[in-house]
C-alpha positions in Angstrom: 99.1 111.1 96.9 100.6 111.8 93.5 99.6 112.4 89.9 97.9 109.1 89.0 95.9 109.2 92.2 94.5 112.7 91.5 90.7 112.4 90.9 89.3 115.7 89.5 85.8 114.2 89.3 85.6 113.5 93.1 87.5 116.7 94.0 85.1 118.8 92.0 82.4 117.9 94.6 84.5 119.0 97.5 84.0 122.4 99.2 86.6 124.7 97.6 87.0 126.5 100.9 88.6 123.3 102.3 92.3 123.5 103.1 94.4 121.1 101.0 97.4 119.4 102.6 100.0 118.9 99.9 103.3 117.2 99.8 106.2 119.5 99.0 107.1 117.9 95.7 109.8 119.3 93.4 107.2 120.1 90.8 104.1 122.3 91.0 101.7 120.4 88.8 99.7 118.9 91.6 99.0 122.3 93.3 98.2 123.8 90.0 95.7 121.0 89.5 93.9 121.9 92.7 94.0 125.6 91.9 92.4 124.9 88.5 89.6 123.2 90.4 89.1 126.3 92.5 90.9 125.4 95.8 92.6 128.4 97.4 94.0 127.3 100.8 97.0 125.0 101.0 99.4 123.6 103.6 102.6 122.2 102.0 104.7 119.8 104.1 108.1 118.3 103.4 109.5 114.9 104.5 108.6 114.3 108.2 107.1 117.7 108.6 104.0 118.0 110.8 101.0 120.4 111.0 98.4 120.6 113.8 95.0 121.0 112.3 93.4 121.5 115.8 94.3 120.7 119.4 93.6 117.0 118.9 94.6 116.3 115.3 98.1 116.3 113.8 99.2 115.2 110.4 102.7 114.2 109.3 103.9 114.0 105.7 106.4 111.3 104.5 108.0 111.6 101.1 109.5 108.6 99.3 112.6 110.4 97.9 112.0 114.1 98.4 114.4 115.3 95.6 113.4 112.8 93.0 110.0 111.2 93.1 106.5 112.5 93.6 105.2 109.9 95.9 104.0 110.7 99.5 102.3 109.2 102.5 100.2 110.9 105.1 100.0 110.0 108.9 97.0 111.3 110.8 96.9 111.3 114.7 93.6 112.2 116.4 92.0 111.6 119.8 90.3 108.5 118.4 93.4 106.8 117.0 96.0 107.0 114.3 95.8 106.3 110.5 98.6 106.0 107.9 97.7 106.4 104.3 100.4 104.9 102.1 99.1 104.6 98.6 102.0 103.1 96.6 104.9 104.9 98.3 108.0 102.8 99.1 109.6 103.7 102.4 112.9 102.3 103.6 114.0 101.0 107.0 115.7 104.2 107.9 112.4 106.1 107.5 110.6 103.5 109.6 113.2 103.8 112.4 112.9 107.6 112.4 109.1 107.4 112.3 109.0 105.0 115.3 111.5 107.0 117.3 110.1 110.4 116.7 106.4 110.2 115.7 104.7 106.9 116.7 106.0 103.6 118.0 102.9 101.9 116.5 99.8 102.9 114.5 96.2 101.8 114.7 95.3 101.5 111.0 97.5 101.2 107.9 96.1 101.6 104.4 98.3 100.7 101.5 98.6 99.3 98.0 98.5 95.5 97.7 98.3 95.2 93.9 100.4 96.7 91.1 98.6 98.3 88.1 101.8 98.1 86.1 102.3 99.2 82.5 103.2 95.7 81.3 99.9 95.1 79.5 100.9 97.9 77.3 103.8 95.9 75.8 102.3 94.7 72.6 105.0 92.4 71.6 104.9 90.2 74.7 103.0 87.0 74.4 100.1 86.2 76.8 102.2 83.8 78.9 104.9 86.4 79.6 102.4 89.1 80.5 100.7 86.7 82.9 104.0 85.7 84.5 105.2 89.3 84.9 101.8 90.3 86.3 101.9 87.6 88.9 105.5 88.6 89.9 104.6 92.3 90.1 101.6 91.4 92.2 103.7 89.4 94.6 106.1 92.3 94.9 103.3 94.7 95.7 102.0 92.4 98.4 105.6 92.1 99.8 105.8 95.9 99.9 102.5 96.0 101.7 103.7 93.6 104.4 107.1 95.4 104.8 105.2 98.6 105.6 102.7 97.0 107.9 105.6 95.5 110.0 107.8 98.6 109.7 105.0 100.8 111.2 103.8 98.2 113.8 100.2 98.5 112.5 97.4 97.0 114.5 95.0 96.9 111.6 95.8 96.8 107.8 93.6 97.6 104.9 94.8 96.6 101.4 93.7 99.2 98.9 94.5 100.6 95.5 93.5 97.3 94.0 91.6 96.7 90.7 88.4 98.5 89.9 85.4 96.4 90.9 82.1 95.7 89.2 79.3 93.3 90.4 77.2 92.2 87.4 73.5 91.6 88.1 73.2 88.3 89.9 76.8 87.5 89.3 80.0 87.4 91.3 82.2 90.4 92.0 84.4 91.1 88.9 87.8 92.8 88.7 88.6 95.1 85.8 92.0 94.2 84.4 94.9 96.4 83.4 93.3 97.6 80.2 89.9 97.9 82.0 88.6 94.7 80.4 86.3 92.7 82.6 88.4 90.1 84.5 87.6 87.1 86.6 86.1 87.0 90.1 88.3 88.8 92.5 89.4 86.5 95.4 89.0 88.7 98.4 89.1 86.0 100.9 92.3 84.5 99.3 94.1 87.9 99.4 93.0 88.5 103.0 94.1 85.1 104.1 97.5 85.4 102.4 98.2 88.9 103.9 97.1 87.7 107.4 99.5 84.8 107.2 102.3 87.1 106.1 101.7 89.6 108.9 100.3 87.5 111.8 100.6 90.3 114.4 98.2 92.6 112.3 94.6 92.1 111.6 93.9 92.5 107.8 90.5 93.6 106.7 89.3 94.0 103.1 87.0 97.0 102.5 84.8 97.2 99.5 83.6 100.5 97.9 81.1 101.9 100.4 82.4 100.1 103.4 83.0 102.1 106.6 85.6 102.1 109.3 85.1 103.5 112.8 88.0 104.0 115.1 87.2 104.7 118.7 89.9 104.5 121.4 92.1 102.4 119.1 89.5 99.7 118.4 88.3 99.4 114.8 84.9 98.2 113.8 84.0 97.6 110.1 80.5 98.3 108.7 80.0 96.8 105.3 77.7 98.5 102.9 76.0 96.9 99.9 78.1 97.0 96.7 76.8 99.5 94.1 74.7 97.8 91.5 75.9 97.6 87.9 74.0 100.7 86.8 75.6 102.8 89.6 79.0 101.4 88.6 78.5 102.2 85.0 77.4 105.8 85.8 80.6 106.2 87.8 82.8 104.7 85.1 81.1 107.0 82.5 81.9 110.0 84.7 85.6 109.3 84.7 85.7 108.3 81.0 86.4 104.6 81.6 85.1 101.9 79.2 83.9 98.5 80.4 85.0 96.9 77.2 88.7 96.3 76.3 90.2 99.6 75.3 91.4 102.8 77.1 90.1 106.1 78.3 91.9 109.3 77.5 92.4 112.3 79.7 89.2 114.3 80.0 90.8 117.5 78.8 90.2 118.9 75.3 93.0 117.6 73.2 94.7 119.8 70.5 94.8 118.9 66.8 98.2 118.5 65.0 98.0 120.2 61.7 101.5 119.8 60.5 104.2 117.2 61.1 107.2 119.5 60.8 106.4 121.9 63.7 105.4 118.9 65.7 108.8 117.2 65.0 110.6 120.4 66.0 108.7 120.6 69.3 109.5 116.9 69.9 113.2 117.5 69.3 113.3 120.7 71.3 111.7 119.2 74.4 114.4 116.5 74.6 117.2 118.9 73.9 115.8 121.1 76.8 115.8 118.0 79.0 119.3 117.1 78.0 120.6 120.5 79.0 119.1 120.0 82.5 120.3 116.4 83.0 123.3 115.6 80.7 124.5 112.8 82.9 121.3 110.9 82.4 121.4 111.2 78.6 124.9 109.9 78.5 123.5 106.5 79.5 121.3 106.3 76.4 122.5 104.5 73.3 119.3 103.8 71.4 116.7 105.1 69.0 113.4 106.2 70.5 110.4 105.8 68.3 107.0 107.4 68.7 104.3 106.2 66.3 101.1 108.1 65.6 98.4 106.1 63.8 96.3 109.3 63.2 99.2 110.9 61.3 100.4 107.6 59.8 104.0 108.4 60.7 106.7 107.6 63.1 109.2 110.0 64.7 112.6 108.4 65.4 115.0 110.2 67.7 118.5 108.8 67.8 120.3 109.2 71.2 123.5 107.5 70.1 125.1 110.8 69.2 125.3 113.7 71.6 123.2 116.9 70.9 123.2 119.1 68.9 123.7 116.2 66.4 120.2 114.9 67.3 117.6 114.9 64.5 114.1 113.7 64.3 113.5 111.3 61.3 109.9 111.1 60.1 109.0 107.7 58.6 105.8 106.2 57.4 104.2 104.0 60.1 105.0 100.8 58.2 108.7 101.8 57.8 109.8 102.0 61.4 113.6 101.8 61.9 114.5 98.7 63.8 117.6 97.1 65.3 118.8 95.7 68.7 119.7 99.2 69.9 116.0 100.2 69.7 114.2 99.2 72.9 111.4 101.7 73.4 108.7 102.6 70.9 105.4 104.3 71.9 102.2 104.0 69.9 99.7 106.7 70.7 97.5 109.5 69.4 99.5 112.6 68.3 97.4 115.0 70.3 98.1 113.1 73.5 101.9 113.3 72.8 101.6 116.9 71.9 100.0 117.5 75.3 102.9 115.8 77.0 105.5 117.8 75.1 103.7 121.0 76.1 103.4 119.9 79.8 99.6 119.8 79.5 99.9 116.5 81.4 102.7 114.4 82.6 103.9 110.9 81.5 102.2 109.2 84.5 98.9 110.7 83.5 99.2 109.2 80.1 100.5 105.9 81.4 97.8 105.2 84.0 95.1 106.3 81.6 96.2 103.5 79.3 96.5 105.9 76.4 99.5 104.2 74.7 101.1 100.9 74.0 104.7 100.0 74.0 106.8 97.9 71.6 110.2 97.1 73.0 113.1 95.0 71.9 114.5 91.9 73.6 116.8 94.2 75.6 113.7 95.3 77.5 113.2 98.8 78.9 115.6 101.3 80.4 114.6 102.5 83.8 116.7 105.6 83.3 114.7 106.6 80.2 111.4 105.8 81.9 112.4 108.1 84.8 113.4 110.7 82.3 109.9 110.6 80.8 108.3 110.8 84.3 110.4 113.8 85.1 110.2 115.9 81.9 107.2 118.0 83.1 109.3 119.7 85.7 112.8 121.2 85.6 113.5 120.5 89.3 112.7 116.8 88.7 115.1 116.7 85.8 117.9 118.3 87.9 117.2 115.8 90.6 117.4 112.9 88.2 120.8 114.2 87.0 122.0 114.7 90.6 121.1 111.1 91.3 123.1 110.0 88.2 126.2 111.6 89.6 126.1 109.8 92.9 128.9 107.5 93.8 128.3 103.7 93.7 126.3 102.2 96.6 127.9 100.8 99.7 128.6 97.1 99.5 127.7 94.2 101.8 128.1 90.4 101.9 125.3 87.8 101.6 125.7 84.1 101.9 124.3 81.7 99.3 124.8 78.0 100.2 127.7 79.0 102.4 129.4 81.1 99.7 129.9 84.8 100.4 128.8 87.2 97.7 129.5 90.9 97.6 126.7 93.0 96.2 125.6 96.7 96.3 123.5 97.6 99.2 120.8 99.6 97.5 118.5 98.8 94.6 119.4 100.7 91.4 115.8 101.4 90.7 114.9 103.8 93.5 117.7 103.3 96.1 115.8 101.1 98.6 118.0 99.0 100.9 118.8 95.4 100.0 120.6 94.8 103.3 119.1 91.8 105.2 117.5 90.1 102.2 118.1 86.4 102.0 118.6 84.8 98.6 116.4 81.9 97.6 117.6 78.5 96.4 118.6 80.0 93.0 120.5 82.9 94.6 117.8 85.5 93.8 116.8 88.4 96.1 113.7 90.5 95.6 113.7 94.2 96.4 110.8 95.0 98.7 110.2 98.3 96.9 108.9 97.3 93.5 109.9 93.6 93.2 113.0 93.9 91.1 114.9 90.6 91.3 118.7 90.2 91.3 121.1 87.2 91.3 123.6 87.5 94.1 125.9 85.2 92.2 126.7 87.6 89.4 124.7 90.7 90.4 122.5 90.5 87.3 119.0 92.0 87.3 116.6 89.2 86.2 113.3 91.2 86.7 113.3 94.9 86.1 115.8 96.9 83.9 118.1 94.0 82.9 120.8 96.6 82.1 121.3 97.2 85.8 123.4 95.2 88.2 124.1 95.0 91.9 127.5 93.3 91.5 130.0 95.1 93.8 133.2 96.3 92.4 135.1 94.1 94.8 133.2 91.0 93.5 133.0 87.8 95.5 134.9 87.4 98.8 
């Protein structure tokens, strides 16, 4: 699990004497969250580390990139069978090979993410067609990642999870809640199931609804469907976690501070980025833009210009209707000042704000910078910032050759997003390959990224053969 899968409402009902198995992440915020809820007993496991819970039950932790990201999977082996909980972790072929060689040649049940609740609906200056197109592409990428993991782990059964929140109106079809938690159209369970079964024909795919059960005895799974909760039960549950059924957002349930003065707030804003720059200077050298944060409740905008090195940075305060513009500017957040104040004070991390849909983004035609996004995701923990900078110092990836219509093309062997292998991917008719991790698309003809951070490239220094 990781931050955006942390559910304090559910965990508050769990016996606090229970032992919590945690991934050994660089940061400590997840453990602190459990401790705040009253849990006292912990087992922390690193990548490929195992723990025996009793004579018949063993768990193994797998980390996506132990030094950089806070994503983890958990494998459970018991006398009744084996279960792999993936969430949205992206594992590479090397990890699969190690797992099959040292832990399990095949598994009984795989549970993983098959949809992608991305932040694209936050982008206020995209039109509806572009949002819809990108949402479809990201969904296809998430399903590709699901199938890669099912095949890499040799799963007998696969359960697609972490999909949209579901609601069944009285007398109506099952509804999906969209990215901004607005009621969506009917969710095509059978269509998703059929598509995944076609993609992984050696694995049985089953769709489980909330309340469904799964029994695993001697490696044979039986599925026991339960009635879907009625609308009243769903609304009670949504009220408990602070979610709205109408278009809008829910904010973190914690009490938020009030900002009384802009100047101290601006000083805190500047100071946090200077602290981050001291821990990961290589990362900041990549930035050449102005980062705006707009606060409707304060009727102002903070503009921080990264084009000059610190200590020349300053925070300009502008009225909301006088936002600095220009092609260099590609990332502007719009959110409540108290939420940003909580981020700057490490009350909650960027992912918590992101997945709570507590902000919107206005970005220029240049798109977003994955380096800056990873910085925001890392700012709550010094070790993550150091890991981000260490990654920035790495030598260029290895290279390999792919053929497109008989023409050899030299490209880098790893995706510039999170380093997943691109070896073995076949380009389509247009010469495009898709990373199985998060669906970034690249042209093997010139190395350009056509979906993802378009500043990135996989063109090898040696070029075409």
